[in-house]
C-alpha positions as CSV (number, residue, x, y, z in Angstrom):
1,M,-26.0,-5.0,19.7
2,H,-22.9,-7.1,20.0
3,F,-20.6,-8.6,17.1
4,R,-21.5,-12.4,16.5
5,K,-18.8,-14.9,18.1
6,T,-17.0,-15.5,14.8
7,T,-16.5,-11.1,14.3
8,E,-15.3,-11.0,18.0
9,Y,-12.7,-13.8,16.8
10,A,-11.7,-11.9,13.3
11,I,-11.0,-9.3,15.2
12,R,-8.8,-10.6,18.0
13,V,-6.7,-12.6,15.8
14,M,-6.6,-9.6,13.2
15,V,-5.3,-6.8,16.3
16,F,-2.7,-9.8,17.7
17,L,-1.1,-10.2,13.8
18,A,-1.5,-6.4,13.8
19,E,0.6,-6.5,17.1
20,N,2.8,-8.3,15.8
21,A,3.3,-7.7,12.1
22,G,5.4,-9.1,9.6
23,K,5.9,-12.4,12.2
24,R,4.2,-15.8,11.0
25,F,1.8,-18.1,13.1
26,S,0.3,-21.1,12.9
27,V,-3.2,-21.9,13.9
28,N,-2.2,-24.3,16.2
29,A,-0.1,-21.2,17.7
30,L,-2.8,-18.7,17.2
31,N,-5.1,-21.4,18.9
32,K,-2.3,-21.5,22.1
33,T,-2.2,-17.9,22.2
34,L,-6.0,-16.3,21.5
35,D,-7.5,-19.8,23.4
36,I,-10.1,-19.9,20.0
37,P,-10.9,-23.3,19.2
38,Y,-8.4,-24.6,17.1
39,K,-10.7,-25.9,13.7
40,Y,-12.7,-22.9,14.4
41,L,-9.8,-20.7,13.9
42,G,-9.2,-22.7,11.0
43,R,-11.7,-21.8,9.0
44,L,-11.5,-18.2,9.9
45,M,-8.0,-17.9,9.2
46,N,-8.9,-19.1,5.6
47,Q,-11.5,-16.8,5.4
48,L,-9.7,-13.7,6.3
49,A,-6.9,-15.1,4.0
50,Q,-9.4,-15.4,1.3
51,K,-10.1,-12.1,1.6
52,G,-6.8,-11.0,1.4
53,L,-6.4,-9.3,4.4
54,V,-3.5,-12.2,5.9
55,E,-1.1,-13.7,4.4
56,V,-0.7,-17.3,4.3
57,T,2.4,-19.4,3.2
58,Q,2.3,-23.4,3.5
59,G,4.3,-25.4,4.5
60,K,7.1,-26.6,7.9
61,Y,7.8,-23.2,8.3
62,G,4.6,-21.5,7.0
63,G,1.4,-19.6,8.6
64,Y,0.0,-16.1,8.6
65,L,0.7,-13.0,9.3
66,V,-0.8,-9.5,8.1
67,N,2.0,-7.4,6.4
68,A,3.5,-4.3,8.2
69,D,2.9,-1.8,5.7
70,R,-0.6,-2.5,5.4
71,L,-2.3,-2.3,8.9
72,S,-3.3,1.4,7.8
73,E,-5.2,-0.2,5.0
74,I,-7.5,-3.1,6.7
75,Y,-10.1,-1.3,8.2
76,L,-12.7,-3.0,10.8
77,Y,-15.4,-3.1,8.4
78,Q,-13.5,-5.2,5.8
79,I,-12.9,-8.0,8.6
80,V,-16.4,-8.3,9.5
81,D,-17.5,-8.1,5.7
82,A,-14.8,-11.2,5.4
83,V,-16.7,-13.4,8.0
84,E,-19.9,-12.3,8.8
85,G,-21.0,-9.6,6.1
86,L,-22.2,-6.1,6.6
87,Q,-26.1,-6.8,5.9
88,D,-27.1,-7.3,9.2
89,Y,-25.9,-3.4,9.8
90,D,-28.5,-2.3,7.2
91,R,-31.2,-4.3,8.4
92,C,-34.1,-3.7,11.1
93,I,-33.1,-4.4,14.4
94,L,-36.3,-6.0,15.1
95,G,-36.0,-8.2,12.2
96,F,-38.9,-6.6,10.4
97,P,-38.6,-6.9,6.4
98,Q,-40.4,-3.9,5.7
99,C,-38.7,-1.6,8.3
100,S,-38.4,1.7,7.0
101,D,-38.5,5.6,7.5
102,E,-42.2,5.5,6.0
103,N,-43.1,2.5,8.0
104,P,-41.1,2.2,11.1
105,C,-40.7,-0.3,13.6
106,A,-40.8,0.6,17.9
107,L,-37.2,0.9,17.7
108,H,-36.5,2.3,14.1
109,H,-35.6,5.7,15.1
110,L,-33.2,4.9,18.1
111,W,-31.8,2.3,16.1
112,M,-30.7,4.3,12.7
113,E,-28.8,6.6,15.1
114,Q,-26.8,3.5,16.8
115,R,-26.7,1.9,13.3
116,E,-24.9,4.8,12.0
117,A,-22.4,5.1,15.0
118,I,-21.5,1.7,14.6
119,K,-21.0,1.6,10.9
120,N,-19.0,5.2,11.2
121,M,-16.7,3.1,14.0
122,L,-16.3,0.5,11.2
123,Y,-15.3,2.5,8.2
124,S,-13.6,4.9,10.0
125,N,-10.7,2.6,12.3
126,S,-8.0,0.7,10.9
127,L,-5.7,-1.9,12.2
128,A,-3.0,0.8,13.0
129,D,-5.8,2.9,14.5
130,L,-6.8,0.5,17.0
131,L,-2.7,-0.1,17.8
132,K,-2.4,3.7,18.6
133,N,-5.2,3.2,21.3
134,N,-3.4,1.6,24.2
135,F,-5.8,-1.1,24.7
136,S,-5.1,-3.6,27.6
137,R,-5.7,-7.2,26.3
138,R,-8.0,-9.5,29.0
């Protein structure tokens, strides 16, 4: 399992903004820095702003920012939910509508364990946690 492209971009943007907390960035600056398609990025930033994950200021000196005081309050699940929703993390991995413990698909028991691990990761890691993990951006 992997994240959808929109979620990948959203997490990349949010981590970048967290690294530069308190600084405003235009869509153009984010596009050049993160190499995310401009129009796609504009829609993505609007979604993040509508969910209150980033602050936006209009005008010549406007842009998007993440408040440094909120880094420990913004969790990965909120970012995922803002751009794609969390329903995929509760559905059958093979797409069967009636998959359950009582009526499992061939991968049900294997997927349940992985799904819970992924959900735990999303719900237990904030932007502040990610910044503590000395990652390298490639």
